[in-house]
GUNUVO-955190 format. One record per residue: residue number from 1; x, y, z of N, C-alpha, C in turn. Coordinates in Angstrom, 1 decimal, always signed. Atoms other than C-alpha are relative to their C-alpha. Layout:
# GUNUVO-955190
nr:n_xx:n_yy:n_zz:ca_xx:ca_yy:ca_zz:c_xx:c_yy:c_zz
NUM:X:Y:Z:X:Y:Z:X:Y:Z
...
END
This chain:
# GUNUVO-955190
nr:n_xx:n_yy:n_zz:ca_xx:ca_yy:ca_zz:c_xx:c_yy:c_zz
1:-0.7:+1.0:+0.7:+122.4:+130.4:+209.3:+0.5:-1.2:+0.9
2:-0.6:+1.1:-0.8:+123.4:+126.9:+210.5:+1.5:-0.1:+0.3
3:-1.6:-0.2:-0.5:+126.7:+126.5:+212.2:+0.8:-1.2:-0.9
4:-0.7:+0.9:+0.7:+129.4:+124.5:+210.5:-0.1:-1.4:+0.6
5:+0.4:+1.2:-0.4:+129.0:+120.7:+210.8:+1.4:-0.8:+0.6
6:-1.0:+0.9:-0.2:+132.4:+119.0:+210.7:+1.3:+0.8:+0.0
7:-1.3:-1.0:-0.1:+135.4:+121.5:+211.7:+1.2:-1.0:+0.0
8:-1.2:+0.8:+0.4:+138.7:+120.1:+210.7:+0.6:-0.3:+1.5
9:-0.7:+0.5:-1.1:+140.6:+118.1:+213.5:+1.2:-0.7:-0.3
10:-1.4:+0.6:+0.2:+144.2:+116.6:+213.8:+0.6:+0.8:-0.8
11:-1.0:-0.8:+0.9:+146.5:+117.5:+211.0:-0.7:+0.8:-1.0
12:+0.6:-0.9:+0.9:+143.9:+119.1:+208.8:-0.5:+1.2:+0.5
13:+0.4:-1.4:-0.5:+143.6:+122.9:+209.5:-1.1:+0.5:-0.7
14:+1.1:-0.8:+0.6:+141.0:+125.2:+208.7:+0.5:+0.6:-1.4
15:-0.7:-0.5:+1.2:+143.3:+126.8:+206.1:+0.0:-1.0:-1.0
16:-0.1:+1.2:+0.9:+143.8:+123.4:+204.5:-1.3:-0.3:-0.5
17:+1.4:+0.3:+0.4:+140.0:+122.7:+204.3:-0.4:+1.2:-0.8
18:+0.4:-1.1:+0.9:+139.4:+126.3:+202.7:+0.7:-0.1:-1.3
19:-0.8:+0.0:+1.1:+142.3:+125.9:+200.3:-0.3:-1.1:-0.9
20:-0.1:+1.1:+0.6:+141.7:+122.5:+199.2:-1.4:-0.6:-0.3
21:+1.3:+0.7:+0.1:+138.0:+121.6:+199.6:-0.9:+0.4:-1.1
22:+1.0:-0.3:+1.1:+135.1:+121.6:+197.2:-0.8:+1.1:+0.5
23:+0.7:-0.9:-0.5:+133.4:+124.9:+197.4:-1.4:+0.2:-0.7
24:+1.3:+0.1:+0.6:+129.6:+125.0:+196.9:-0.7:+1.3:+0.6
25:+0.5:-1.1:-0.3:+127.7:+128.2:+196.9:-1.6:-0.3:+0.4
26:+1.3:+0.3:-0.6:+124.6:+128.2:+199.2:-0.9:+1.2:-0.1
27:+0.7:-1.3:+0.1:+123.5:+131.8:+199.1:+0.7:+1.3:-0.1
28:-0.5:-1.3:+0.2:+124.1:+135.5:+198.8:-0.3:+0.9:+1.3
29:+0.2:-1.0:-1.1:+124.8:+138.1:+201.7:-0.3:+1.3:-0.9
30:+0.4:-1.1:+0.8:+122.8:+141.0:+200.1:+0.5:+1.3:+0.4
31:-0.2:-1.4:-0.6:+123.4:+143.8:+202.4:+1.5:+0.4:-0.3
32:-1.3:-0.5:+0.2:+127.2:+143.7:+201.5:+0.3:+0.9:-1.2
33:-0.2:-0.8:+1.0:+128.6:+146.4:+199.3:+0.7:-0.6:-1.2
34:-0.6:+0.9:+1.0:+130.5:+143.8:+197.2:-0.5:-1.4:+0.0
35:+0.7:+1.4:+0.1:+129.6:+140.4:+196.1:+0.6:-0.9:+1.3
36:-0.3:+0.8:-1.1:+129.6:+138.2:+199.3:-0.7:-1.3:+0.0
37:+0.6:+1.1:+0.2:+128.7:+134.5:+198.8:+0.2:-0.9:+1.3
38:-0.1:+1.0:-1.0:+127.6:+132.1:+201.7:+0.4:-1.4:-0.6
39:-0.2:+1.1:+0.8:+129.2:+128.8:+200.8:+0.3:-1.2:+1.2
40:-0.6:+1.3:-0.7:+130.0:+125.1:+202.2:+1.3:-0.2:-0.6
41:-1.2:+0.6:+0.5:+133.4:+123.7:+201.8:+0.2:-1.4:+0.6
42:-0.2:+1.5:-0.4:+134.2:+119.8:+202.0:+1.2:-0.6:-0.6
43:-1.3:+0.5:+0.6:+137.4:+118.0:+201.9:+0.2:-1.3:+1.0
44:-0.3:+1.3:-0.8:+138.1:+114.3:+203.0:-0.6:-0.2:+1.4
45:+0.9:+0.3:-1.0:+135.2:+113.9:+205.2:-0.2:+1.3:+1.1
46:+0.1:-1.1:-0.8:+135.4:+117.3:+206.8:-0.8:+1.2:-0.8
47:+0.7:-1.0:+0.6:+133.2:+120.3:+206.2:-0.3:+1.3:+0.7
48:+0.3:-1.3:-0.6:+132.5:+123.9:+207.1:-0.8:+1.0:-0.9
49:+0.8:-1.0:+0.7:+130.5:+126.9:+206.3:+1.1:+1.2:-0.2
50:-1.0:-1.0:+0.2:+132.6:+129.9:+204.8:-0.5:+1.1:-0.9
51:+0.4:-1.0:+0.8:+132.3:+133.2:+203.0:+1.0:+0.2:-1.3
52:-0.6:-0.1:+1.1:+133.4:+133.6:+199.4:-0.2:+1.3:-0.7
53:+0.2:-1.4:+0.4:+134.2:+137.1:+198.1:+0.8:+0.0:-1.5
54:-0.8:+0.0:+1.2:+135.1:+136.9:+194.3:+0.5:+1.1:-0.3
55:-0.5:-1.4:+0.4:+137.3:+139.5:+192.9:-1.0:+0.6:-1.0
56:+0.8:-0.6:+1.1:+134.9:+139.8:+189.9:-1.1:+0.8:+0.5
57:+1.1:-0.7:-0.5:+132.3:+141.1:+192.3:+0.3:+1.4:+0.7
58:-0.6:-1.2:-0.6:+134.6:+143.9:+193.7:-0.3:+1.2:-0.8
59:+0.0:-1.4:+0.7:+133.8:+147.5:+193.2:+1.4:+0.8:+0.2
60:-1.4:-0.5:-0.1:+136.9:+149.5:+192.2:-0.1:+1.1:+1.1
61:+0.0:-1.2:-0.9:+138.0:+152.1:+194.8:+1.2:+0.8:-0.5
62:-1.0:-0.9:+0.5:+139.9:+155.1:+193.6:+1.3:+0.0:+0.8
63:-1.3:-0.4:-1.1:+142.3:+155.4:+196.7:+0.7:-1.4:+0.3
64:-0.4:+1.2:-0.1:+143.1:+151.5:+196.4:+0.1:-0.5:-1.4
65:-0.1:+0.3:+1.3:+144.3:+151.3:+192.9:+0.7:-1.3:-0.4
66:-0.9:+1.0:+0.2:+146.7:+148.5:+193.3:-0.7:-1.3:+0.6
67:+0.4:+1.3:-0.8:+145.7:+144.7:+194.1:-1.4:+0.1:+0.0
68:+1.4:+0.3:-0.1:+142.2:+143.6:+195.1:-0.3:-0.1:+1.5
69:+0.5:+0.2:-1.1:+140.2:+143.5:+198.1:+0.1:-1.4:+0.6
70:-0.3:+1.3:-0.5:+140.6:+139.8:+198.3:+1.4:-0.2:+0.5
71:-1.6:+0.1:-0.3:+144.5:+140.0:+198.4:+0.3:+0.7:+1.4
72:-0.3:-0.6:-1.3:+144.3:+142.4:+201.3:-0.6:-0.5:+1.2
73:+0.6:+0.9:-0.9:+141.9:+140.3:+203.2:+0.8:-1.0:+0.5
74:-0.8:+1.1:-0.3:+144.1:+137.4:+202.9:+1.5:+0.8:+0.9
75:-1.2:-0.6:-0.7:+147.2:+139.8:+204.0:-0.2:+0.4:+1.4
76:+0.6:-0.3:-1.6:+145.3:+140.9:+207.2:+0.0:-1.2:+0.7
77:+0.1:+1.0:-0.7:+144.9:+137.5:+208.1:+1.5:-0.7:+0.2
78:-1.4:+0.5:-0.1:+148.7:+136.5:+207.5:+0.7:+0.9:+1.1
79:-0.8:-0.8:-0.9:+150.0:+139.5:+209.5:-0.7:-0.2:+1.5
80:+0.3:+0.3:-1.4:+147.5:+138.8:+212.4:+0.4:-1.4:+0.7
81:-0.7:+1.3:-0.5:+148.8:+135.1:+212.6:+1.2:+0.2:+0.2
82:-1.4:-0.3:-0.2:+152.2:+136.5:+212.5:+0.1:+0.8:+1.5
83:+0.0:-0.7:-1.2:+151.3:+138.6:+215.6:-0.3:-1.0:+1.2
84:+0.3:+1.0:-1.0:+150.2:+135.4:+217.3:-1.5:+0.0:+0.6
85:+1.4:-0.2:-0.5:+146.6:+136.5:+217.8:-1.2:-0.6:-1.0
86:+1.1:+0.6:+0.8:+143.5:+134.6:+216.6:-1.2:+0.9:+0.1
87:+1.3:-0.9:+0.0:+141.4:+137.6:+215.8:-0.7:+0.1:-1.4
88:+0.4:-0.1:+1.5:+140.9:+137.2:+211.9:-0.3:-1.5:-0.3
89:+0.3:+1.4:+0.5:+139.2:+133.9:+210.8:+0.7:-0.5:-1.1
90:-0.8:+0.6:+1.1:+141.1:+131.6:+208.7:-0.5:+0.4:-1.4
91:+0.4:-0.5:+1.5:+141.3:+133.1:+205.1:+1.0:-0.3:-0.9
92:-0.8:+0.6:+1.3:+142.7:+131.9:+201.7:-0.3:+0.7:-1.2
93:+0.4:-0.3:+1.4:+142.9:+133.1:+198.1:+0.0:-1.1:-0.8
94:+0.2:+1.2:+0.8:+141.8:+130.6:+195.7:-1.0:+0.2:-1.0
95:+1.0:+0.0:+1.2:+139.7:+129.8:+192.6:-1.3:-0.4:+0.6
96:+1.5:+0.3:-0.4:+135.9:+129.3:+193.2:-1.0:+0.0:-1.2
97:+0.8:+0.0:+1.3:+132.9:+129.1:+191.0:-0.2:+1.3:-0.7
98:-0.1:-1.2:+0.7:+133.3:+132.7:+190.0:+1.2:+0.5:-0.1
99:-1.5:-0.4:+0.0:+136.9:+132.9:+189.8:+0.8:+0.2:+1.3
100:-0.8:-0.1:-1.3:+139.6:+133.8:+192.2:-0.7:+1.0:+1.0
101:+0.6:-0.8:-1.1:+138.5:+135.2:+195.4:+0.6:-0.3:+1.4
102:-0.3:+0.3:-1.4:+138.8:+135.3:+199.3:-1.0:-0.8:+0.4
103:+1.0:+0.7:-0.7:+137.5:+132.5:+201.2:+0.4:+0.0:+1.4
104:-0.1:-0.2:-1.4:+137.1:+132.8:+204.9:-0.9:-0.9:+0.7
105:+0.8:+0.8:-0.8:+135.8:+130.7:+207.5:-1.2:+0.7:+0.8
106:+1.3:-0.7:-0.5:+132.1:+131.5:+208.6:+0.1:-0.1:+1.5
107:+0.0:+0.0:-1.5:+131.8:+132.5:+212.2:-1.2:+0.3:+0.5
108:+1.4:+0.1:-0.4:+128.5:+131.7:+213.8:-0.1:+1.1:+1.4
109:-0.1:-0.9:-1.1:+127.5:+134.6:+216.2:-1.6:-0.2:+0.6
110:+1.4:+0.2:-0.7:+124.6:+134.0:+218.8:-1.0:+1.0:-0.4
111:+0.9:-1.0:+0.1:+121.5:+135.8:+218.4:+0.0:+1.0:+1.1
112:-0.1:-0.9:-1.2:+121.5:+139.1:+220.4:+0.2:+1.3:-0.6
113:-0.4:-1.4:+0.4:+122.9:+142.7:+220.1:+0.8:-0.2:-1.3
114:-0.7:+0.1:+1.4:+123.8:+143.1:+216.3:+1.3:+0.9:+0.1
115:-1.1:-0.9:+0.1:+126.4:+145.7:+217.3:+1.1:-0.5:+1.0
116:-1.2:+0.4:-0.6:+129.0:+143.7:+219.0:-0.5:-0.7:+1.4
117:+0.4:+0.8:-1.3:+127.1:+141.9:+222.0:+0.5:+0.7:+1.2
118:-0.3:-0.5:-1.4:+127.7:+144.6:+224.6:+1.2:+0.7:-0.2
119:-1.5:-0.4:+0.1:+131.1:+145.8:+223.2:-0.2:+1.5:-0.4
120:+0.0:-1.3:+0.3:+129.8:+149.1:+221.9:-1.4:+0.5:+0.7
121:+1.2:-0.6:-0.7:+127.2:+151.5:+223.6:+0.0:+1.7:-0.3
122:+0.2:-1.7:+0.0:+125.8:+155.2:+223.3:-0.4:+0.3:+1.4
123:+0.2:-0.2:-1.4:+125.7:+156.7:+226.8:-0.2:+1.4:+0.2
124:+0.2:-1.4:-0.4:+124.4:+160.0:+228.3:+1.2:+0.5:+0.8
125:-1.1:-0.6:-1.0:+127.0:+162.3:+229.9:+1.3:+0.1:-0.7
126:-1.4:-0.3:+0.6:+130.6:+163.1:+229.2:+1.1:-0.9:+0.5
127:-0.8:+1.1:-0.6:+132.2:+160.2:+231.1:-0.4:-1.5:-0.5
128:+0.3:+1.4:+0.5:+132.4:+156.5:+229.9:-0.6:-0.9:+0.9
129:+0.3:+0.8:-1.2:+131.9:+154.9:+233.2:+0.9:-1.1:+0.1
130:-0.8:+0.9:-0.3:+133.5:+152.1:+234.6:+0.0:-1.3:-0.9
131:-0.1:+1.1:+1.0:+134.7:+149.3:+232.1:-0.3:+0.4:-1.3
132:+0.3:-0.5:+1.3:+134.1:+151.5:+229.2:+1.3:+1.1:-0.4
133:-1.1:-1.1:+0.6:+136.5:+153.7:+227.0:-0.8:+0.9:-1.0
134:+0.6:-0.8:+0.7:+135.2:+156.7:+225.3:+0.5:+0.4:-1.5
135:-0.2:-0.4:+1.5:+135.3:+157.3:+221.5:-0.1:+1.3:-0.4
136:+0.4:-1.3:+0.3:+133.5:+160.5:+221.1:-1.6:+0.3:-0.1
137:+1.3:-0.3:+0.1:+130.3:+162.3:+220.7:-0.6:-0.4:-1.1
138:+0.7:+0.3:+1.2:+127.7:+161.0:+218.3:-1.3:+0.7:+0.1
139:+1.1:-0.5:+0.4:+124.7:+162.7:+216.7:-1.1:-1.0:+0.1
140:+1.1:+1.0:-0.2:+121.5:+160.8:+217.8:-1.3:+0.5:-0.5
141:+1.1:-0.5:+0.5:+119.1:+163.1:+216.2:-0.7:+0.9:+0.9
142:+0.8:-1.1:-0.8:+116.7:+165.9:+217.3:+0.8:+0.9:+0.8
143:-0.7:-1.0:-0.6:+119.5:+168.0:+218.2:+0.8:-0.7:+1.3
144:-0.6:+0.8:-1.3:+120.9:+165.4:+220.8:+1.3:-0.8:-0.4
145:-1.5:+0.6:+0.1:+124.3:+164.0:+221.3:+0.1:-1.0:+1.1
146:-0.3:+1.0:-1.0:+125.4:+160.8:+223.1:+1.6:-0.5:+0.0
147:-1.3:+0.4:+0.1:+128.7:+159.4:+224.1:+0.2:-1.3:-0.6
148:-0.3:+1.4:+0.6:+130.0:+156.6:+221.9:+1.1:-0.5:+0.8
149:-1.0:+0.7:-0.9:+131.9:+154.1:+224.0:+0.3:-1.4:-0.5
150:-0.3:+1.5:+0.2:+133.5:+150.7:+223.6:+0.5:-0.6:+1.4
151:-0.7:+0.9:-1.2:+134.4:+148.0:+226.3:+1.5:+0.2:+0.2
152:-1.6:+0.0:-0.4:+137.7:+148.1:+228.1:+0.2:-1.3:-0.1
153:-0.2:+1.5:+0.0:+138.3:+144.6:+226.8:+1.3:-0.2:-0.7
154:-1.1:+0.4:+0.4:+141.4:+143.0:+226.1:+0.1:-0.4:-1.5
155:+0.0:+0.5:+1.3:+140.3:+141.4:+223.0:-0.1:+1.3:-1.2
156:+0.0:-1.2:+1.0:+139.3:+144.8:+221.4:+1.2:+0.8:+0.0
157:-1.4:-0.9:-0.1:+142.7:+146.2:+222.7:+0.9:-0.6:-1.0
158:-1.0:+0.7:+0.9:+144.6:+143.6:+220.6:-0.4:+0.3:-1.5
159:+0.7:-0.4:+1.2:+142.1:+144.3:+217.7:+0.5:+1.6:-0.5
160:-0.5:-1.3:+0.2:+143.1:+148.0:+218.0:+1.4:+0.2:-0.5
161:-1.4:+0.1:+0.5:+146.7:+147.2:+217.6:+0.2:-0.5:-1.3
162:-0.1:+0.6:+1.3:+146.1:+145.1:+214.6:-0.4:+1.0:-1.0
163:+0.6:-1.0:+1.0:+144.1:+147.8:+212.9:+1.0:+1.1:-0.4
164:-0.9:-0.9:+0.3:+146.8:+150.3:+213.4:+1.3:-0.6:-0.7
165:-0.9:+0.7:+0.9:+149.3:+147.8:+212.0:-0.4:-0.1:-1.4
166:+0.4:+0.2:+1.3:+147.3:+147.1:+208.9:-0.6:+1.0:-0.7
167:+0.5:-1.3:+0.8:+146.0:+150.6:+208.3:-1.4:-0.2:-0.3
168:+1.4:+0.4:+0.4:+142.4:+149.5:+208.6:-0.8:+1.3:-0.2
169:+0.7:-1.1:+0.2:+140.1:+152.0:+207.0:-1.4:-0.1:+0.3
170:+1.4:+0.5:-0.2:+137.0:+150.5:+208.1:-0.6:-0.9:+1.1
171:+0.3:+0.8:-1.2:+136.7:+149.1:+211.6:-1.3:+0.3:+0.7
172:+1.1:-0.3:-0.7:+133.0:+149.2:+212.3:-0.6:-1.1:+1.0
173:+0.4:+0.9:-1.1:+130.9:+147.7:+214.9:-0.5:-1.3:-0.6
174:+0.5:+1.0:+0.6:+129.3:+145.3:+212.5:+0.9:-1.0:-0.3
175:-1.2:+0.9:+0.4:+132.7:+143.9:+211.8:+0.6:-0.8:+1.2
176:-0.4:+0.6:-1.3:+133.1:+142.6:+215.4:-1.0:-1.2:+0.2
177:+0.8:+1.1:-0.2:+131.9:+139.1:+215.8:+0.4:-0.9:+1.4
178:-0.2:+1.0:-1.1:+131.8:+137.6:+219.4:-0.7:-1.2:-0.1
179:+0.6:+1.4:+0.2:+131.1:+133.9:+219.6:-0.6:-0.4:+1.4
180:+0.8:+0.7:-1.2:+129.1:+131.9:+222.1:+1.2:-0.5:+1.2
181:-0.9:+0.5:-1.0:+132.5:+130.7:+223.7:+0.9:+1.0:+0.4
182:-0.9:-1.2:-0.5:+133.9:+134.2:+224.4:+1.2:+0.3:-1.0
183:-1.1:-0.3:+1.0:+136.2:+134.4:+221.4:-0.6:+1.3:-0.7
184:+0.4:-1.1:+0.8:+136.1:+137.7:+219.3:+0.8:+0.0:-1.2
185:-0.6:-0.1:+1.4:+136.7:+138.0:+215.5:-0.2:+1.4:-0.4
186:+0.3:-1.1:+0.9:+137.2:+141.0:+213.3:-0.1:-0.5:-1.5
187:+0.2:+0.3:+1.3:+136.1:+140.7:+209.8:+0.1:+1.2:-1.0
188:-0.2:-1.2:+0.9:+136.2:+142.9:+206.5:+1.1:+0.7:+0.1
189:-1.3:-0.8:-0.3:+139.6:+143.8:+206.1:+0.6:+0.5:-1.7
190:-0.4:-0.2:+1.4:+139.5:+144.7:+202.3:+0.6:+1.5:-0.3
191:-0.4:-1.1:+0.1:+140.4:+148.3:+202.9:+1.3:+0.4:+0.9
192:-1.0:+0.0:-0.8:+143.6:+148.0:+204.5:+1.5:+0.0:-0.9
193:-1.3:+0.0:+0.6:+147.5:+148.4:+203.8:+0.4:+1.1:-0.8
194:-0.1:-1.1:+0.8:+147.1:+151.7:+202.2:+1.5:+0.7:+0.4
195:-1.0:-0.7:-0.4:+150.5:+153.6:+202.2:-0.3:+1.3:+0.5
196:+0.4:-1.4:-0.8:+148.7:+157.0:+203.3:-0.9:-0.6:+1.0
197:+0.9:+0.5:-1.3:+147.1:+156.9:+206.8:-1.5:+0.1:-0.4
198:+1.5:+0.1:+0.3:+143.6:+155.7:+206.4:-0.7:-0.6:+1.3
199:+0.5:+0.7:-1.4:+143.0:+154.4:+210.1:-1.3:+0.7:+0.3
200:+1.3:-0.2:-0.5:+139.3:+154.6:+210.7:-0.6:-1.0:+0.7
201:+0.4:+0.9:-1.0:+137.9:+152.9:+213.7:-0.8:+0.5:+1.2
202:+0.7:-0.2:-1.2:+135.6:+152.8:+216.6:+0.8:-0.3:+1.2
203:-0.8:+0.5:-1.2:+138.4:+151.5:+218.9:+1.3:+0.9:+0.2
204:-1.0:-1.2:-0.5:+140.1:+154.9:+219.9:+0.2:+0.0:+1.4
205:+0.0:-0.3:-1.5:+139.5:+154.4:+223.6:+1.3:+0.0:+0.6
206:-1.1:+0.2:-0.5:+143.0:+153.4:+224.2:+1.2:+1.1:-0.6
207:-1.0:-0.8:+0.7:+144.6:+156.3:+222.1:+0.9:+0.8:+0.8
208:-1.1:-0.6:-0.9:+147.9:+157.6:+223.7:+0.4:-0.7:+1.1
209:-0.3:+0.8:-1.4:+147.8:+155.0:+226.4:+1.3:-1.0:-0.4
210:-1.1:+0.9:+0.1:+151.0:+152.7:+226.6:-0.5:-1.3:-0.5
211:+0.2:+1.3:+0.3:+151.0:+149.5:+224.7:+0.2:-1.0:+1.0
212:-0.1:+1.3:-1.1:+150.6:+146.3:+227.0:+1.3:-0.6:-0.6
213:-1.5:+0.9:+0.3:+153.9:+144.1:+227.2:-0.5:-1.1:-0.8
214:+0.5:+1.0:+1.2:+151.8:+141.6:+225.2:+0.1:+0.4:-1.3
215:-0.1:-0.7:+1.5:+151.5:+143.9:+222.3:+1.2:+0.4:-0.3
216:-1.5:-0.2:+0.4:+155.1:+145.0:+222.3:+0.6:-1.4:-0.3
217:-0.6:+1.1:+0.5:+156.2:+141.4:+222.3:-0.6:-0.4:-1.3
218:+0.7:+0.4:+1.2:+153.7:+140.5:+219.4:+0.5:+1.0:-1.3
219:-0.4:-1.1:+1.1:+154.9:+143.7:+217.4:+1.4:-0.2:-0.2
220:-1.4:+0.6:+0.3:+158.5:+142.5:+218.1:+0.3:-1.1:-0.9
221:+0.0:+1.3:+0.8:+157.9:+139.3:+216.7:-0.2:+0.2:-1.5
222:+0.3:-0.5:+1.3:+156.1:+140.8:+213.7:+1.0:+0.7:-0.8
223:-1.0:-0.7:+0.7:+158.8:+143.1:+212.9:+1.3:-1.0:-0.5
224:-1.1:+1.2:+0.5:+161.4:+140.1:+212.7:-0.6:-0.6:-1.2
225:+0.5:+0.7:+1.1:+159.0:+138.4:+210.4:-0.2:+0.7:-1.2
226:+0.0:-0.9:+1.0:+158.7:+141.3:+208.2:+1.3:+0.3:-0.7
227:-1.1:-0.2:+0.5:+162.4:+141.4:+207.5:+0.1:-0.6:-1.5
228:-0.2:+0.6:+1.3:+163.4:+140.9:+203.9:+0.4:-1.4:-0.3
229:-0.5:+1.4:+0.0:+163.8:+137.3:+203.0:-0.6:-0.9:+0.9
230:+0.8:+0.9:-0.9:+161.6:+135.9:+205.8:-1.6:-0.5:-0.8
231:+1.2:+0.5:+0.6:+158.7:+133.8:+204.7:-1.3:+0.9:+0.1
232:+1.2:-0.8:+0.1:+156.0:+136.2:+205.7:+0.1:+1.3:-0.8
233:-0.2:-1.2:+1.0:+157.7:+139.2:+203.7:-0.2:-0.6:-1.3
234:+0.1:+0.5:+1.2:+157.8:+136.9:+200.8:-1.6:-0.2:-0.4
235:+1.6:+0.3:+0.2:+154.0:+135.8:+201.2:-0.6:+1.4:-0.3
236:+0.6:-1.1:+0.4:+152.9:+139.4:+201.4:+0.4:+0.8:-1.1
237:-0.3:-0.8:+1.3:+154.8:+140.6:+198.4:-0.8:-0.8:-1.2
238:+1.0:+0.5:+0.8:+152.3:+138.3:+196.6:-1.4:+0.5:+0.1
239:+1.5:-0.4:+0.0:+149.3:+139.9:+198.1:+0.0:+1.6:+0.0
240:+0.1:-1.4:-0.2:+150.3:+143.6:+198.5:+1.2:+0.7:-0.9
241:-1.1:-0.7:+0.6:+152.7:+146.1:+196.8:+1.2:-0.1:+0.9
242:-1.2:-0.1:-0.8:+156.3:+146.6:+197.6:+0.0:+1.3:+1.0
243:+0.2:-1.1:-1.0:+155.4:+150.0:+199.0:-0.8:-0.2:+1.0
244:+0.8:+0.4:-1.3:+152.7:+148.7:+201.2:+0.7:-1.0:+0.9
245:-0.7:+0.9:-1.0:+154.9:+146.1:+202.6:+1.1:+0.8:+0.7
246:-1.1:-0.8:-0.6:+157.6:+148.8:+203.3:-0.8:+0.9:+1.0
247:+0.8:-0.9:-0.9:+154.7:+151.0:+204.8:-0.4:-0.7:+1.3
248:+0.1:+0.8:-1.2:+153.8:+148.1:+207.0:+1.1:-0.1:+1.0
249:-1.2:+0.1:-0.8:+157.3:+147.7:+208.3:+0.1:+1.4:+0.8
250:-0.2:-1.4:-0.6:+157.4:+151.6:+209.1:-1.0:+0.2:+1.1
251:+1.0:-0.1:-1.1:+154.0:+151.3:+211.0:+0.3:-0.7:+1.2
252:-0.3:+0.8:-1.1:+155.2:+148.6:+213.1:+1.1:+0.6:+0.8
253:-1.2:-0.6:-0.5:+158.5:+150.2:+213.8:-0.4:+1.4:+1.0
254:+0.4:-1.1:-0.6:+156.7:+153.4:+214.7:-0.7:-0.4:+1.3
255:+0.6:+0.5:-1.3:+154.5:+151.6:+217.2:+0.8:-0.3:+1.0
256:-1.0:+0.4:-1.0:+157.4:+150.0:+219.0:+0.9:+1.2:+0.3
257:-0.8:-1.1:-0.5:+159.4:+153.3:+219.0:-0.9:+1.0:+0.8
258:+0.7:-0.9:-0.8:+156.5:+155.4:+220.4:-0.4:-0.8:+1.3
259:+0.4:+0.9:-1.2:+155.1:+152.5:+222.7:-1.4:+0.2:+0.5
260:+1.4:-0.3:-0.5:+151.6:+153.9:+222.8:-1.0:-0.4:-1.3
261:+1.0:+0.3:+1.0:+148.3:+153.2:+220.9:+0.0:+1.3:-0.8
262:+0.3:-1.1:+1.0:+147.6:+155.3:+217.7:-1.1:+1.0:+0.6
263:+1.1:-1.1:-0.2:+145.8:+158.6:+218.1:-0.5:+0.4:-1.2
264:+0.4:-0.5:+1.2:+143.8:+160.1:+215.2:+1.0:+1.2:-0.5
265:-1.0:-0.9:+0.5:+146.0:+162.0:+212.9:-0.5:+1.3:-0.4
266:+0.6:-1.2:+0.2:+143.6:+164.8:+212.3:+0.0:+0.4:-1.6
267:+0.1:-0.2:+1.3:+144.1:+164.4:+208.5:-1.0:-0.9:-0.8
268:+0.8:+1.2:+0.5:+141.5:+161.7:+207.9:-0.9:-0.1:+1.0
269:+1.0:+0.3:-1.0:+138.1:+161.2:+209.4:+0.2:-1.2:+0.8
270:-0.4:+1.2:-1.0:+138.8:+158.8:+212.4:-1.0:-1.0:+0.1
271:+1.0:+0.9:-0.4:+135.5:+157.2:+212.6:-0.6:-0.5:-1.2
272:+0.5:+0.5:+1.2:+134.0:+155.1:+209.8:-1.6:+0.3:-0.1
273:+1.4:-0.3:+0.1:+130.5:+155.9:+208.4:-0.7:-0.9:-1.1
274:+0.6:-0.2:-1.5:+128.1:+154.5:+209.1:+0.8:-0.8:+0.9
275:-0.9:+0.7:-1.0:+129.7:+153.3:+212.4:-0.4:-1.4:+0.1
276:+0.3:+1.6:-0.3:+128.0:+149.9:+212.5:-0.2:-0.7:-1.4
END
């Protein structure tokens, strides 16, 4: 698909463009499990491509009875921004051609490895090798197994912290979007913020290791922003339930108290299926 043409500059932000611009549907991403529409958005001479996920196209989930996927996607963006990390593309909740939905800036990924541009791999043996972190053994067919690994990459490490914070139940390889300029984005955050432990991810390589000083600082700032009465707390109250906001505070507090990356709980399958 073509890249965005006139990305916002100056005082107009990507969020402004997505929220205020005229939304035009250009096509549908058919491999998605819910309705995902590829669109353009234009406002005051600026334009970009984006993804529009109308609430009307969501399939109900028994374990996420409250709110919508769209609201949780926006909440994930808000929390990531509060951490100070540009890991989630600009995301807003707005009306569109098919009603209210999530609208997110389209991220253009260069042609190449569809599973994260070298960020994930299957290797023979029991050790991940230099520059890699082990996730676990994977069945590759014909009675064979291989070691699933991900890169020992600071961008992924930040994403692992974000996933633990938002309780991401579906961090697949296909949700990692590395761009041509070296940036990395994570997308598809609809199954997040559950009050129960739902963390399923391919990014377990740092499990039990100390959090970086950067992560501790980011989490400390987030904890302050989540205090009752703060703008972020008020915004999240519009997107997720009060119990989910409180569970979010508790997860942040636990990460700071323990000072290490999350480990699988053993009460929930730790790796999403399919993994990519």
